[in-house]
All heavy atoms as an XYZ file, in Angstrom:
876
protein
N     117.796    -98.320   -104.222
C     116.450    -97.820   -104.442
C     115.865    -97.225   -103.157
O     116.155    -97.706   -102.073
C     115.664    -99.039   -104.892
C     116.568   -100.222   -104.765
C     117.911    -99.738   -104.383
N     115.051    -96.204   -103.316
C     114.442    -95.575   -102.147
C     113.072    -95.016   -102.481
O     112.732    -94.812   -103.633
C     115.347    -94.485   -101.583
C     115.557    -93.296   -102.475
C     116.505    -92.255   -101.883
O     117.221    -92.564   -100.933
O     116.510    -91.139   -102.382
N     112.313    -94.801   -101.410
C     111.004    -94.169   -101.491
C     111.159    -92.801   -100.836
O     111.729    -92.699    -99.749
C     109.948    -94.995   -100.732
C     109.824    -96.395   -101.329
C     108.604    -94.277   -100.718
C     109.057    -97.367   -100.455
N     110.671    -91.767   -101.489
C     110.727    -90.425   -100.926
C     109.291    -89.967   -100.660
O     108.457    -89.968   -101.563
C     111.434    -89.436   -101.869
C     112.858    -89.919   -102.152
C     111.437    -88.031   -101.267
C     113.568    -89.149   -103.234
N     109.030    -89.605    -99.395
C     107.710    -89.145    -98.995
C     107.830    -87.699    -98.556
O     108.686    -87.367    -97.732
C     107.155    -89.996    -97.820
C     105.794    -89.493    -97.388
C     107.103    -91.459    -98.194
N     107.004    -86.839    -99.112
C     106.989    -85.439    -98.707
C     106.042    -85.304    -97.531
O     104.857    -85.621    -97.624
C     106.551    -84.539    -99.841
C     107.141    -83.138    -99.707
C     107.069    -82.396   -100.989
C     108.472    -82.101   -101.365
N     108.722    -80.900   -102.027
N     106.553    -84.859    -96.396
C     105.763    -84.720    -95.176
C     104.986    -83.406    -95.197
O     105.365    -82.468    -95.904
C     106.676    -84.788    -93.964
C     107.483    -86.098    -93.835
C     108.468    -86.016    -92.690
C     106.553    -87.275    -93.665
N     103.903    -83.318    -94.422
C     103.063    -82.116    -94.449
C     103.824    -80.818    -94.199
O     103.497    -79.793    -94.798
C     102.040    -82.373    -93.336
C     101.952    -83.845    -93.237
C     103.342    -84.350    -93.550
N     104.850    -80.843    -93.348
C     105.583    -79.601    -93.065
C     106.631    -79.287    -94.130
O     107.387    -78.336    -93.994
C     106.224    -79.654    -91.671
C     107.310    -80.683    -91.496
C     106.812    -82.059    -91.072
O     105.598    -82.281    -91.012
O     107.671    -82.902    -90.802
N     106.668    -80.100    -95.225
C     107.561    -79.815    -96.337
C     108.857    -80.624    -96.339
O     109.553    -80.654    -97.344
N     109.195    -81.256    -95.229
C     110.415    -82.073    -95.188
C     110.199    -83.362    -95.975
O     109.083    -83.763    -96.223
C     110.799    -82.412    -93.749
C     111.193    -81.211    -92.937
C     111.658    -81.580    -91.558
N     110.856    -82.687    -91.020
C     111.162    -83.359    -89.929
N     112.241    -83.073    -89.259
N     110.391    -84.326    -89.495
N     111.308    -84.005    -96.318
C     111.243    -85.282    -97.013
C     111.674    -86.406    -96.097
O     112.621    -86.265    -95.328
C     112.161    -85.289    -98.238
C     111.661    -84.463    -99.383
C     112.553    -84.577   -100.604
O     113.673    -85.133   -100.511
O     112.136    -84.096   -101.668
N     110.969    -87.524    -96.183
C     111.336    -88.751    -95.488
C     111.824    -89.712    -96.561
O     111.113    -89.983    -97.526
C     110.119    -89.341    -94.757
C     110.283    -90.751    -94.201
C     111.308    -90.767    -93.070
C     108.949    -91.290    -93.726
N     113.053    -90.198    -96.406
C     113.623    -91.127    -97.377
C     113.687    -92.521    -96.757
O     114.249    -92.694    -95.680
C     115.022    -90.697    -97.803
C     115.010    -89.410    -98.589
C     116.426    -88.950    -98.943
N     116.374    -87.745    -99.725
C     116.380    -87.716   -101.054
N     116.454    -88.840   -101.728
N     116.311    -86.579   -101.700
N     113.097    -93.475    -97.436
C     113.116    -94.862    -96.997
C     113.978    -95.621    -97.998
O     113.599    -95.782    -99.160
C     111.687    -95.458    -96.947
C     110.807    -94.632    -96.016
C     111.735    -96.918    -96.519
C     109.344    -94.975    -96.092
N     115.148    -96.036    -97.562
C     116.063    -96.773    -98.431
C     115.892    -98.263    -98.216
O     115.809    -98.720    -97.083
C     117.506    -96.370    -98.137
C     117.788    -94.963    -98.572
C     119.271    -94.688    -98.656
N     119.452    -93.342    -99.140
C     119.863    -92.337    -98.398
N     120.180    -92.525    -97.138
N     119.982    -91.135    -98.915
N     115.885    -98.991    -99.294
C     115.759   -100.440    -99.221
C     117.099   -101.096    -99.531
O     117.666   -100.892   -100.589
C     114.708   -100.946   -100.208
C     114.524   -102.441   -100.111
O     114.558   -102.992    -99.025
N     114.326   -103.100   -101.232
N     117.580   -101.878    -98.586
C     118.753   -102.708    -98.801
C     118.235   -104.145    -98.743
O     117.964   -104.675    -97.663
C     119.843   -102.451    -97.738
C     121.052   -103.335    -97.981
C     120.235   -100.973    -97.721
N     118.064   -104.736    -99.917
C     117.376   -106.021   -100.024
C     118.011   -107.118    -99.171
O     117.306   -107.946    -98.603
C     117.301   -106.471   -101.474
C     116.447   -107.702   -101.641
C     116.271   -108.093   -103.066
C     115.452   -109.364   -103.119
N     115.328   -109.862   -104.456
N     119.337   -107.111    -99.016
C     119.957   -108.179    -98.218
C     119.521   -108.109    -96.755
O     119.598   -109.094    -96.040
C     121.475   -108.160    -98.340
C     122.178   -107.024    -97.637
C     123.686   -107.168    -97.808
C     124.413   -106.103    -97.022
N     125.853   -106.234    -97.142
N     119.062   -106.935    -96.298
C     118.565   -106.804    -94.930
C     117.040   -106.921    -94.851
O     116.502   -107.517    -93.937
C     119.001   -105.473    -94.319
C     120.494   -105.336    -94.212
C     121.153   -104.290    -94.821
C     121.246   -106.273    -93.519
C     122.536   -104.166    -94.729
C     122.615   -106.164    -93.428
C     123.251   -105.109    -94.037
O     124.608   -105.008    -93.946
N     116.346   -106.326    -95.805
C     114.881   -106.329    -95.754
C     114.286   -107.623    -96.283
O     113.198   -108.012    -95.867
C     114.321   -105.154    -96.560
O     114.518   -105.371    -97.959
N     114.977   -108.265    -97.218
C     114.429   -109.457    -97.847
C     113.287   -109.143    -98.794
O     112.560   -110.037    -99.198
N     113.109   -107.878    -99.139
C     111.980   -107.426    -99.958
C     112.466   -106.578   -101.123
O     113.485   -105.902   -101.028
C     111.036   -106.548    -99.127
C     110.325   -107.237    -98.011
C     109.126   -108.031    -98.478
O     108.568   -107.723    -99.548
O     108.752   -108.965    -97.761
N     111.678   -106.584   -102.195
C     111.870   -105.619   -103.276
C     111.268   -104.294   -102.800
O     110.510   -104.255   -101.825
C     111.164   -106.095   -104.559
C     111.720   -107.377   -105.129
C     113.145   -107.243   -105.667
O     113.566   -106.114   -106.003
O     113.834   -108.271   -105.746
N     111.562   -103.216   -103.515
C     111.085   -101.889   -103.125
C     109.558   -101.828   -103.059
O     109.001   -101.233   -102.143
C     111.618   -100.825   -104.081
C     111.419    -99.381   -103.653
C     112.102    -99.105   -102.319
C     111.957    -98.435   -104.712
N     108.857   -102.488   -103.980
C     107.390   -102.446   -103.943
C     106.843   -103.154   -102.705
O     105.812   -102.759   -102.159
C     106.757   -102.991   -105.218
C     107.122   -104.443   -105.499
O     108.108   -104.954   -104.933
O     106.422   -105.079   -106.310
N     107.537   -104.187   -102.222
C     107.126   -104.853   -100.989
C     107.298   -103.947    -99.782
O     106.443   -103.898    -98.891
N     108.408   -103.210    -99.750
C     108.647   -102.240    -98.673
C     107.563   -101.171    -98.706
O     107.014   -100.786    -97.671
C     110.047   -101.600    -98.801
C     111.137   -102.658    -98.638
C     110.228   -100.455    -97.822
C     111.189   -103.326    -97.291
N     107.238   -100.698    -99.907
C     106.213    -99.664   -100.052
C     104.879   -100.143    -99.487
O     104.255    -99.461    -98.672
C     106.063    -99.272   -101.522
C     105.078    -98.168   -101.745
C     105.477    -96.845   -101.641
C     103.752    -98.436   -102.047
C     104.570    -95.808   -101.838
C     102.839    -97.419   -102.239
C     103.250    -96.103   -102.139
N     104.442   -101.336    -99.878
C     103.125   -101.806    -99.438
C     103.091   -102.135    -97.953
O     102.048   -102.018    -97.317
C     102.673   -103.020   -100.264
O     103.526   -104.116   -100.043
N     104.230   -102.539    -97.359
C     104.264   -102.837    -95.924
C     104.417   -101.591    -95.073
O     104.086   -101.591    -93.897
C     105.422   -103.792    -95.609
C     105.143   -105.195    -96.051
C     106.285   -106.138    -95.905
N     107.155   -105.932    -94.771
C     108.002   -106.834    -94.331
N     108.102   -107.997    -94.926
N     108.790   -106.573    -93.306
N     104.928   -100.502    -95.668
C     105.229    -99.301    -94.899
C     104.179    -98.209    -95.064
O     103.868    -97.501    -94.114
C     106.608    -98.744    -95.315
O     107.572    -99.784    -95.214
C     107.029    -97.594    -94.428
N     103.646    -98.070    -96.261
C     102.731    -96.967    -96.562
C     101.394    -97.520    -97.053
O     101.331    -98.592    -97.638
C     103.332    -96.071    -97.641
C     104.725    -95.513    -97.316
C     105.321    -94.866    -98.539
C     104.658    -94.544    -96.168
N     100.337    -96.793    -96.813
C      99.025    -97.211    -97.287
C      98.124    -96.018    -97.505
O      98.367    -94.939    -96.973
N      97.085    -96.224    -98.273
C      96.148    -95.143    -98.562
C      95.088    -94.999    -97.480
O      94.548    -93.926    -97.274
C      95.473    -95.385    -99.905
C      96.424    -95.302   -101.069
C      95.711    -95.547   -102.373
C      96.681    -95.468   -103.533
N      96.035    -95.692   -104.824
N      94.790    -96.098    -96.796
C      93.729    -96.082    -95.789
C      94.317    -95.932    -94.385
O      95.424    -96.403    -94.108
C      92.915    -97.369    -95.871
N      93.569    -95.290    -93.528
C      93.967    -95.160    -92.133
C      93.955    -96.546    -91.476
O      93.074    -97.357    -91.745
C      92.987    -94.233    -91.410
C      93.371    -93.959    -89.983
C      92.396    -92.974    -89.329
C      92.778    -92.759    -87.893
N      91.895    -91.814    -87.222
N      94.936    -96.809    -90.632
C      95.024    -98.101    -89.952
C      93.938    -98.167    -88.881
O      93.796    -97.264    -88.056
C      96.415    -98.289    -89.311
C      96.483    -99.573    -88.514
C      97.492    -98.271    -90.385
N      93.158    -99.246    -88.913
C      92.074    -99.445    -87.955
C      92.645   -100.090    -86.690
O      93.140   -101.215    -86.723
C      91.003   -100.333    -88.571
C      89.815   -100.551    -87.650
O      89.760    -99.944    -86.563
O      88.927   -101.338    -88.030
N      92.585    -99.378    -85.574
C      93.114    -99.889    -84.305
C      92.008   -100.391    -83.377
O      92.279   -100.742    -82.234
C      93.925    -98.787    -83.600
C      95.141    -98.244    -84.359
C      95.825    -97.156    -83.547
C      96.115    -99.345    -84.719
N      90.782   -100.454    -83.857
C      89.650   -100.837    -83.008
C      89.760   -102.237    -82.419
O      89.173   -102.521    -81.378
C      88.332   -100.714    -83.778
C      87.943    -99.270    -84.045
O      88.499    -98.368    -83.376
O      87.093    -99.048    -84.933
N      90.496   -103.134    -83.068
C      90.597   -104.511    -82.574
C      91.595   -104.651    -81.416
O      91.697   -105.722    -80.819
C      91.002   -105.454    -83.709
O      92.291   -105.122    -84.181
N      92.301   -103.576    -81.093
C      93.287   -103.612    -80.019
C      92.706   -103.046    -78.723
O      91.780   -102.240    -78.748
C      94.542   -102.821    -80.419
C      95.201   -103.371    -81.649
C      95.067   -102.739    -82.873
C      95.946   -104.536    -81.592
C      95.658   -103.244    -84.012
C      96.547   -105.058    -82.726
C      96.393   -104.414    -83.937
N      93.296   -103.458    -77.604
C      92.851   -102.923    -76.321
C      93.196   -101.440    -76.245
O      94.036   -100.944    -77.003
C      93.536   -103.653    -75.148
O      94.937   -103.337    -75.171
C      93.320   -105.159    -75.199
N      92.586   -100.738    -75.309
C      92.869    -99.308    -75.141
C      94.344    -99.097    -74.842
O      94.976    -98.190    -75.391
C      92.004    -98.740    -74.015
C      92.184    -97.251    -73.837
C      91.277    -96.691    -72.763
C      91.504    -95.190    -72.644
N      90.714    -94.597    -71.577
N      94.905    -99.943    -73.978
C      96.327    -99.843    -73.639
C      97.204   -100.055    -74.869
O      98.164    -99.318    -75.096
C      96.669   -100.863    -72.552
O      98.050   -100.862    -72.297
N      96.866   -101.066    -75.689
C      97.638   -101.317    -76.907
C      97.538   -100.141    -77.869
O      98.537    -99.743    -78.467
C      97.156   -102.596    -77.604
C      97.632   -103.870    -76.954
C      97.110   -105.111    -77.658
O      95.926   -105.135    -78.081
O      97.885   -106.068    -77.767
N      96.346    -99.585    -78.019
C      96.176    -98.447    -78.934
C      97.070    -97.278    -78.519
O      97.726    -96.667    -79.356
C      94.708    -98.012    -78.991
C      93.826    -98.966    -79.762
C      92.463    -98.370    -80.072
N      91.704    -97.958    -78.907
C      90.837    -98.715    -78.259
N      90.599    -99.955    -78.661
N      90.186    -98.259    -77.220
N      97.096    -96.989    -77.228
C      97.937    -95.896    -76.729
C      99.407    -96.179    -77.011
O     100.134    -95.315    -77.507
C      97.713    -95.702    -75.215
O      96.342    -95.382    -75.002
C      98.596    -94.600    -74.668
N      99.829    -97.399    -76.728
C     101.232    -97.772    -76.910
C     101.606    -97.780    -78.392
O     102.698    -97.337    -78.769
C     101.509    -99.145    -76.264
O     101.059    -99.101    -74.905
C     102.978    -99.473    -76.258
N     100.701    -98.247    -79.246
C     100.945    -98.222    -80.693
C     101.146    -96.784    -81.160
O     102.083    -96.490    -81.902
C      99.768    -98.877    -81.463
C      99.753   -100.385    -81.231
C      99.836    -98.547    -82.949
C      98.479   -101.072    -81.691
N     100.282    -95.883    -80.735
C     100.382    -94.482    -81.152
C     101.685    -93.833    -80.680
O     102.181    -92.907    -81.310
C      99.175    -93.687    -80.652
C      97.852    -94.140    -81.257
S      97.794    -94.021    -83.055
C      97.768    -92.262    -83.261
N     102.247    -94.331    -79.593
C     103.531    -93.827    -79.077
C     104.723    -94.506    -79.750
O     105.862    -94.113    -79.524
C     103.606    -94.048    -77.564
C     102.620    -93.215    -76.788
C     102.547    -93.595    -75.316
O     103.129    -94.629    -74.912
O     101.889    -92.850    -74.565
N     104.463    -95.546    -80.557
C     105.549    -96.277    -81.203
C     106.380    -97.071    -80.210
O     107.580    -97.251    -80.403
N     105.728    -97.552    -79.164
C     106.419    -98.277    -78.098
C     105.909    -99.711    -78.018
O     104.902   -100.060    -78.623
C     106.189    -97.579    -76.750
C     106.684    -96.152    -76.695
C     108.186    -96.049    -76.823
O     108.929    -96.856    -76.275
N     108.640    -95.054    -77.565
N     106.597   -100.520    -77.204
C     106.201   -101.907    -76.960
C     106.186   -102.136    -75.466
O     107.092   -101.683    -74.762
C     107.187   -102.896    -77.623
C     106.871   -104.326    -77.256
C     107.179   -102.724    -79.127
N     105.151   -102.832    -74.983
C     105.044   -103.159    -73.559
C     104.675   -104.624    -73.403
O     104.033   -105.203    -74.286
C     103.962   -102.305    -72.890
C     104.313   -100.848    -72.800
C     103.239   -100.039    -72.088
O     102.142   -100.572    -71.814
O     103.498    -98.864    -71.812
N     105.052   -105.238    -72.285
C     104.647   -106.619    -72.028
C     103.127   -106.769    -72.133
O     102.375   -105.881    -71.750
C     105.127   -106.876    -70.595
C     106.308   -105.960    -70.443
C     105.925   -104.714    -71.217
N     102.719   -107.904    -72.703
C     101.304   -108.190    -72.870
C     100.752   -107.828    -74.240
O      99.675   -108.273    -74.606
N     101.498   -107.011    -75.009
C     101.031   -106.644    -76.348
C     101.059   -107.862    -77.269
O     101.942   -108.711    -77.172
C     101.915   -105.555    -76.958
C     101.723   -104.187    -76.352
S     102.834   -102.955    -77.085
C     102.063   -102.701    -78.681
N     100.120   -107.910    -78.190
C     100.078   -108.977    -79.187
C     101.109   -108.718    -80.285
O     101.592   -107.591    -80.449
C      98.685   -109.052    -79.808
O      98.425   -107.877    -80.551
N     101.412   -109.760    -81.040
C     102.319   -109.593    -82.179
C     101.745   -108.587    -83.175
O     102.473   -107.764    -83.727
C     102.583   -110.931    -82.866
C     103.521   -111.835    -82.103
C     103.816   -113.098    -82.894
C     104.879   -113.934    -82.194
N     105.214   -115.141    -82.978
N     100.436   -108.653    -83.407
C      99.796   -107.713    -84.335
C      99.968   -106.277    -83.860
O     100.210   -105.368    -84.664
C      98.317   -108.051    -84.498
N      99.881   -106.049    -82.554
C     100.055   -104.697    -82.011
C     101.501   -104.235    -82.172
O     101.755   -103.076    -82.481
C      99.641   -104.667    -80.543
N     102.458   -105.140    -81.993
C     103.873   -104.786    -82.177
C     104.131   -104.400    -83.632
O     104.834   -103.419    -83.903
C     104.803   -105.941    -81.726
C     106.257   -105.643    -82.087
C     104.659   -106.187    -80.235
N     103.535   -105.138    -84.572
C     103.693   -104.774    -85.991
C     103.162   -103.376    -86.261
O     103.756   -102.613    -87.026
C     102.968   -105.780    -86.888
C     103.651   -107.118    -87.067
C     102.777   -108.056    -87.883
C     105.011   -106.952    -87.727
N     102.034   -103.008    -85.633
C     101.484   -101.663    -85.835
C     102.358   -100.600    -85.178
O     102.511    -99.512    -85.703
C     100.061   -101.557    -85.282
C      99.027   -102.435    -85.936
C      98.929   -102.208    -87.439
N      97.907   -103.002    -88.073
C      98.026   -104.277    -88.436
N      99.132   -104.928    -88.174
N      97.054   -104.914    -89.045
N     102.945   -100.930    -84.020
C     103.757    -99.954    -83.281
C     105.129    -99.745    -83.908
O     105.598    -98.613    -84.011
C     103.919   -100.406    -81.830
N     105.783   -100.836    -84.325
C     107.175   -100.757    -84.775
C     107.380   -101.086    -86.240
O     108.458   -100.847    -86.781
C     108.044   -101.724    -83.951
C     108.074   -101.517    -82.445
C     108.965   -102.570    -81.798
C     108.538   -100.112    -82.093
N     106.379   -101.669    -86.875
C     106.556   -102.123    -88.246
C     107.170   -103.509    -88.270
O     107.341   -104.156    -87.234
N     107.515   -103.960    -89.468
C     108.083   -105.285    -89.632
C     109.563   -105.288    -89.258
O     110.295   -104.369    -89.637
C     107.937   -105.751    -91.080
C     106.524   -106.107    -91.436
C     105.626   -105.137    -91.853
C     106.080   -107.417    -91.339
C     104.314   -105.461    -92.178
C     104.776   -107.757    -91.654
C     103.905   -106.768    -92.070
O     102.607   -107.100    -92.376
N     110.012   -106.313    -88.548
C     111.438   -106.401    -88.244
C     112.215   -106.796    -89.503
O     111.665   -107.471    -90.379
C     111.505   -107.505    -87.186
C     110.307   -108.351    -87.432
C     109.247   -107.428    -87.972
N     113.480   -106.379    -89.611
C     114.287   -106.757    -90.775
C     114.396   -108.283    -90.898
O     114.689   -108.970    -89.921
C     115.652   -106.130    -90.489
C     115.361   -105.024    -89.531
C     114.207   -105.501    -88.701
N     114.171   -108.794    -92.109
C     114.132   -110.238    -92.330
C     115.473   -110.929    -92.109
O     115.494   -112.114    -91.814
C     113.622   -110.540    -93.730
C     112.133   -110.376    -93.859
C     111.644   -110.892    -95.181
C     110.138   -110.770    -95.250
N     109.623   -111.285    -96.510
N     116.580   -110.219    -92.250
C     117.864   -110.908    -92.086
C     118.121   -111.290    -90.629
O     118.924   -112.177    -90.365
C     119.016   -110.073    -92.653
C     119.418   -108.906    -91.827
N     118.606   -107.798    -91.684
C     120.525   -108.674    -91.102
C     119.227   -106.938    -90.896
N     120.374   -107.441    -90.538
N     117.432   -110.672    -89.683
C     117.550   -111.033    -88.270
C     116.299   -111.743    -87.757
O     116.351   -112.466    -86.778
C     117.808   -109.790    -87.414
C     119.183   -109.195    -87.594
C     120.269   -110.072    -87.000
O     120.104   -110.660    -85.944
N     121.376   -110.169    -87.701
N     115.164   -111.500    -88.415
C     113.894   -112.114    -88.017
C     113.257   -112.679    -89.283
O     112.397   -112.041    -89.897
C     112.969   -111.075    -87.352
O     113.666   -110.443    -86.290
C     111.705   -111.724    -86.810
N     113.695   -113.871    -89.703
C     113.213   -114.408    -90.972
C     111.742   -114.818    -90.971
O     111.124   -114.898    -92.023
C     114.117   -115.613    -91.221
C     114.728   -115.946    -89.916
C     114.720   -114.697    -89.096
N     111.164   -115.048    -89.784
C     109.774   -115.464    -89.706
C     109.065   -114.773    -88.548
O     109.595   -114.718    -87.438
C     109.701   -116.981    -89.504
O     108.370   -117.374    -89.229
N     107.867   -114.288    -88.809
C     107.079   -113.655    -87.755
C     106.472   -114.677    -86.802
O     105.922   -114.312    -85.770
C     105.969   -112.788    -88.360
C     106.438   -111.610    -89.202
C     105.232   -110.844    -89.746
C     107.345   -110.683    -88.424
N     106.592   -115.952    -87.122
C     106.065   -116.981    -86.225
C     107.036   -117.295    -85.080
O     106.662   -117.965    -84.128
C     105.738   -118.261    -86.996
O     106.918   -118.804    -87.558
N     108.261   -116.782    -85.161
C     109.242   -117.004    -84.100
C     108.910   -116.215    -82.840
O     108.078   -115.303    -82.849
N     109.589   -116.538    -81.756
C     109.346   -115.884    -80.466
C     110.326   -114.760    -80.152
O     110.272   -114.195    -79.061
C     109.350   -116.922    -79.336
C     108.103   -117.763    -79.357
O     107.021   -117.278    -79.665
N     108.235   -119.036    -79.048
N     111.215   -114.426    -81.079
C     112.124   -113.283    -80.910
C     112.181   -112.500    -82.204
O     112.452   -113.064    -83.263
C     113.535   -113.756    -80.528
C     113.627   -114.317    -79.144
C     115.066   -114.553    -78.691
O     116.013   -114.343    -79.484
O     115.236   -114.936    -77.535
N     111.879   -111.213    -82.104
C     111.977   -110.311    -83.247
C     113.038   -109.269    -82.932
O     113.001   -108.630    -81.880
C     110.659   -109.606    -83.503
C     109.522   -110.488    -83.914
C     109.527   -111.844    -84.094
C     108.186   -110.054    -84.194
N     108.282   -112.279    -84.465
C     107.440   -111.210    -84.534
C     107.558   -108.828    -84.178
C     106.083   -111.138    -84.871
C     106.217   -108.757    -84.507
C     105.493   -109.904    -84.860
N     113.975   -109.061    -83.850
C     115.057   -108.097    -83.652
C     114.791   -106.819    -84.446
O     114.495   -106.873    -85.643
C     116.403   -108.708    -84.084
O     116.630   -109.900    -83.323
C     117.549   -107.732    -83.849
N     114.901   -105.693    -83.771
C     114.740   -104.369    -84.367
C     115.990   -103.533    -84.099
O     116.787   -103.863    -83.230
C     113.546   -103.627    -83.731
C     112.195   -104.158    -84.110
C     111.560   -105.137    -83.348
C     111.521   -103.657    -85.214
C     110.305   -105.612    -83.685
C     110.257   -104.125    -85.558
C     109.659   -105.098    -84.790
O     108.421   -105.553    -85.130
N     116.124   -102.418    -84.809
C     117.203   -101.468    -84.572
C     116.626   -100.147    -84.105
O     115.657    -99.658    -84.675
C     117.996   -101.233    -85.854
C     119.089   -102.225    -86.018
C     120.414   -102.002    -85.797
C     118.989   -103.588    -86.412
N     121.126   -103.143    -86.022
C     120.271   -104.143    -86.401
C     117.931   -104.424    -86.756
C     120.527   -105.453    -86.732
C     118.182   -105.733    -87.085
C     119.469   -106.229    -87.068
N     117.228    -99.575    -83.056
C     116.864    -98.221    -82.613
C     117.533    -97.189    -83.514
O     116.996    -96.122    -83.759
C     117.302    -97.987    -81.172
C     116.529    -98.773    -80.168
C     116.780    -98.264    -78.754
N     116.397    -99.247    -77.776
C     115.147    -99.541    -77.449
N     114.162    -98.921    -78.027
N     114.887   -100.466    -76.544
N     118.742    -97.515    -83.936
C     119.516    -96.669    -84.839
C     120.495    -97.580    -85.570
O     120.368    -98.802    -85.497
C     120.209    -95.529    -84.076
C     121.049    -96.045    -82.929
O     121.803    -97.003    -83.067
N     120.914    -95.424    -81.767
N     121.496    -97.027    -86.201
C     122.414    -97.840    -87.013
C     123.274    -98.805    -86.208
O     123.794    -99.766    -86.756
C     123.319    -96.941    -87.837
C     122.571    -96.244    -88.933
C     123.496    -95.407    -89.773
N     122.745    -94.776    -90.832
C     123.178    -94.640    -92.045
N     124.362    -95.066    -92.379
N     122.422    -94.057    -92.943
N     123.448    -98.566    -84.920
C     124.328    -99.432    -84.128
C     123.638   -100.142    -82.967
O     124.169   -101.110    -82.454
C     125.555    -98.654    -83.591
C     126.434    -98.172    -84.729
C     125.131    -97.486    -82.733
N     122.497    -99.677    -82.547
C     121.833   -100.246    -81.374
C     120.600   -101.045    -81.792
O     119.711   -100.521    -82.448
C     121.396    -99.130    -80.400
O     122.519    -98.309    -80.106
C     120.845    -99.731    -79.123
N     120.574   -102.299    -81.386
C     119.416   -103.122    -81.694
C     118.766   -103.598    -80.402
O     119.358   -103.528    -79.326
C     119.783   -104.298    -82.586
C     120.705   -105.283    -81.967
C     121.061   -106.372    -82.957
N     121.897   -107.349    -82.300
C     122.062   -108.570    -82.690
N     121.449   -108.995    -83.769
N     122.825   -109.394    -82.035
N     117.532   -104.079    -80.525
C     116.836   -104.641    -79.373
C     115.972   -105.804    -79.836
O     115.604   -105.902    -81.006
C     116.025   -103.588    -78.620
C     114.870   -103.013    -79.384
C     113.585   -103.487    -79.177
C     115.064   -101.991    -80.299
C     112.509   -102.955    -79.880
C     114.001   -101.450    -81.003
C     112.726   -101.928    -80.790
N     115.676   -106.699    -78.911
C     114.922   -107.903    -79.218
C     113.613   -107.871    -78.445
O     113.599   -107.606    -77.234
C     115.724   -109.175    -78.841
C     114.901   -110.427    -79.080
C     117.035   -109.224    -79.617
N     112.524   -108.126    -79.138
C     111.217   -108.262    -78.510
C     110.963   -109.768    -78.382
O     111.008   -110.495    -79.378
C     110.101   -107.605    -79.355
C     108.742   -107.776    -78.676
C     110.403   -106.126    -79.594
N     110.725   -110.225    -77.158
C     110.487   -111.650    -76.908
C     109.006   -111.893    -76.646
O     108.364   -111.135    -75.917
C     111.300   -112.116    -75.711
C     112.760   -112.181    -76.020
C     113.481   -113.021    -75.003
N     114.829   -113.229    -75.482
C     115.872   -113.287    -74.703
N     115.732   -113.184    -73.399
N     117.060   -113.479    -75.210
N     108.512   -113.001    -77.216
C     107.105   -113.369    -77.108
C     106.949   -114.753    -76.468
O     107.821   -115.607    -76.598
C     106.445   -113.454    -78.494
C     106.446   -112.163    -79.266
C     107.493   -111.853    -80.129
C     105.412   -111.266    -79.143
C     107.487   -110.678    -80.860
C     105.393   -110.078    -79.870
C     106.445   -109.790    -80.730
N     105.836   -114.958    -75.796
C     105.379   -116.275    -75.358
C     103.869   -116.278    -75.593
O     103.183   -115.312    -75.220
C     105.704   -116.521    -73.888
N     103.373   -117.303    -76.234
C     101.938   -117.382    -76.570
C     101.470   -116.137    -77.313
O     100.393   -115.596    -77.034
C     101.101   -117.610    -75.297
C     101.452   -118.926    -74.607
O     101.673   -119.926    -75.316
O     101.509   -118.931    -73.371
N     102.312   -115.656    -78.242
C     102.008   -114.501    -79.101
C     101.809   -113.191    -78.344
O     101.188   -112.253    -78.859
C     100.797   -114.779    -80.013
C     101.147   -115.755    -81.120
O     102.347   -115.826    -81.506
O     100.253   -116.443    -81.622
N     102.329   -113.097    -77.132
C     102.277   -111.851    -76.352
C     103.701   -111.464    -75.949
O     104.535   -112.318    -75.662
C     101.446   -112.032    -75.067
C     100.004   -112.410    -75.315
C      99.213   -111.240    -75.831
C      97.747   -111.612    -75.957
N      96.965   -110.610    -76.582
N     103.973   -110.164    -75.912
C     105.291   -109.680    -75.494
C     105.523   -110.042    -74.026
O     104.674   -109.794    -73.180
C     105.402   -108.138    -75.659
C     106.716   -107.620    -75.088
C     105.246   -107.743    -77.116
N     106.679   -110.643    -73.768
C     107.060   -110.923    -72.388
C     108.227   -110.043    -71.937
O     108.367   -109.766    -70.761
C     107.400   -112.417    -72.144
C     106.151   -113.275    -72.264
C     108.487   -112.916    -73.069
N     109.055   -109.593    -72.918
C     110.167   -108.713    -72.539
C     110.788   -108.090    -73.789
O     110.579   -108.552    -74.903
C     111.246   -109.486    -71.767
O     111.887   -110.420    -72.622
N     111.545   -107.030    -73.545
C     112.396   -106.432    -74.570
C     113.758   -106.242    -73.960
O     113.890   -105.983    -72.763
C     111.863   -105.075    -75.074
O     111.772   -104.175    -73.971
C     110.506   -105.209    -75.731
N     114.771   -106.417    -74.752
C     116.137   -106.195    -74.269
C     116.992   -105.669    -75.387
O     116.745   -105.855    -76.527
C     116.749   -107.453    -73.664
C     116.916   -108.588    -74.636
C     117.834   -109.671    -74.067
N     117.940   -110.762    -75.004
C     118.816   -110.796    -76.019
N     119.669   -109.839    -76.182
N     118.855   -111.814    -76.838
């Protein structure tokens, strides 16, 4: 199953769901990935807002800011958001781990 989004310049973005990795049904992926309302970034610091808009992560960012910047990590590697390590993929073969202490980013590797 997949979600197809038509981008303003006419290209298509395809979001494929592989449930064994996402841990979600397609409707769950849809609601976590896409929304009708603009995301409110006012609760974040100026530095976090800039980093979120760049899709990056920096030390000191909150878990909530990381979710806005990178989205949800795949559940098969990060089963709980309460943990102190979240694993993401840069591409199909390269992954990286965001480490937290006291709900703030301390490092990425």
